[in-house]
Each structure stands twice: as C-alpha cells, then as structure tokens.
C-alpha positions in Angstrom: -29.3 70.8 50.1 -31.1 74.1 50.3 -34.9 74.1 50.5 -36.8 76.7 48.4 -39.7 76.4 50.8 -39.9 75.4 54.5 -42.5 75.4 57.2 -42.5 76.6 60.8 -43.4 74.1 63.5 -46.9 75.8 63.8 -47.4 75.4 60.1 -46.5 71.7 60.2 -49.0 71.1 63.0 -51.8 72.7 60.9 -50.7 70.8 57.8 -50.9 67.6 59.8 -54.4 68.5 61.0 -55.6 69.3 57.4 -54.0 66.0 56.1 -55.8 64.0 58.8 -59.1 65.7 58.0 -58.9 66.0 54.2 -56.3 63.6 53.0 -54.1 64.8 50.1 -53.9 68.5 49.2 -51.4 70.9 47.8 -50.2 74.4 48.2 -50.1 77.2 45.6 -48.5 80.5 46.4 -51.1 83.1 45.4 -50.0 86.1 43.4 -52.3 88.4 45.2 -55.0 88.7 42.6 -58.1 87.6 44.5 -57.0 86.3 47.9 -54.0 88.3 48.9 -50.4 87.0 48.5 -50.6 83.8 50.6 -49.9 80.1 50.5 -53.3 78.7 49.7 -54.1 75.0 50.4 -56.3 73.3 47.7 -57.8 69.9 47.4 -57.1 68.0 44.2 -59.2 69.4 41.4 -59.8 72.8 43.0 -56.9 74.4 41.0 -55.0 73.1 38.0 -51.3 73.0 38.2 -49.7 73.4 34.8 -46.7 74.6 32.8 -47.1 78.1 34.3 -46.3 76.8 37.8 -43.0 76.0 39.4 -42.7 73.1 42.0 -40.7 74.3 45.0 -40.7 71.2 47.1 -42.8 69.6 49.9 -43.6 70.9 53.3 -45.2 68.5 55.8 -45.5 65.9 53.0 -47.5 68.3 50.9 -46.4 69.6 47.5 -45.9 73.4 47.1 -46.1 75.3 43.8 -45.8 79.0 42.8 -46.7 80.7 39.5 -43.8 81.0 37.1 -44.0 84.8 36.8 -44.1 85.2 40.6 -41.3 82.8 41.0 -39.1 85.0 38.9 -39.5 87.8 41.5 -39.0 85.5 44.4 -36.5 82.9 43.2 -33.7 84.5 45.3 -35.7 84.0 48.5 -36.6 81.0 50.6 -40.3 80.9 51.4 -41.1 80.3 55.0 -44.7 79.2 55.6 -46.0 80.1 59.0 -49.4 80.3 60.7 -51.2 83.2 62.3 -54.5 83.4 64.2 -57.4 84.8 62.2 -59.2 84.2 59.0 -57.1 83.6 55.9 -58.0 83.5 52.3 -61.5 82.4 51.4 -60.1 79.9 48.9 -57.7 78.1 51.2 -58.5 74.8 53.0 -57.6 76.1 56.5 -60.2 78.9 56.3 -62.6 77.4 58.8 -59.9 76.6 61.4 -59.5 80.2 62.7 -55.9 80.1 61.5 -54.3 81.2 58.3 -51.1 80.3 56.5 -48.7 83.3 56.1 -45.7 83.4 53.8 -42.5 85.0 55.1 -39.2 85.0 53.2 -35.5 85.5 53.5 -32.9 86.1 50.8 -30.7 83.2 50.1 -27.0 83.6 51.0 -24.5 83.7 48.1 -23.5 80.1 48.9 -27.2 79.0 48.9 -27.9 80.8 45.7 -24.9 79.2 44.1 -26.0 75.7 45.3 -29.4 76.3 43.7 -27.8 77.6 40.4 -29.2 81.1 40.9 -26.0 83.1 40.8 
C-alpha cells in the first residue's frame, strides 16, 4: 500500500506531544491563502471539513485532509510532513511550541501512481 501522506520521526514526536496535551485534532493542508502553504493542526470545531476536502490518510493517529482543488495539483506527490524549529502558522496548534510543521513532497513512482489509480 502506498501512503499519500507520511510523517518524519520528528513530526511523529510533535504529533504525540500535541495529542497528549490536546486530545484529538486533525490536519488540513493549507492552500497558502492566509497562513502559508503548510500542514496546519486544528482542534475539532476550528475548521469545518466538507465535500471540498480530500482525506489523504492518518499520520501519528491523526487524520489529514487537503482542499480538493489543491489536491488536483498535488495528487501525483506523496506529502511528507516534517518539523522545523521556529514559529509556524498562527492558526496551527503547534504554534506555541517553537516548532512548525513543514510539508515536503516527492513525486510518486510510476508503479506507485498506478497502485493509487493515478495513471
């Protein structure tokens, strides 16, 4: 099985910390409008997930979504959620930690794209 979204070990540590502190939350890949293009972490009720969003999978036990229009641009890539030092988006749950989630990506191989039905 090919995952559409994965997390680095550093991201998994931060996700675990946020889950311990806040309980359940979810990710939404920002399109860059207000808070750069980043994986933002939200508590339930802070952002509504709807028909215009695509579920990519779970990372660290947390669901991950992306806007449908943005997904069309990125559907041929695997999103790799990492962590960097510094302040991230003002909307994202990790803001006060001094760390920020960062989205990296890589293009799926032909075999991976075929397995995902993208070719």
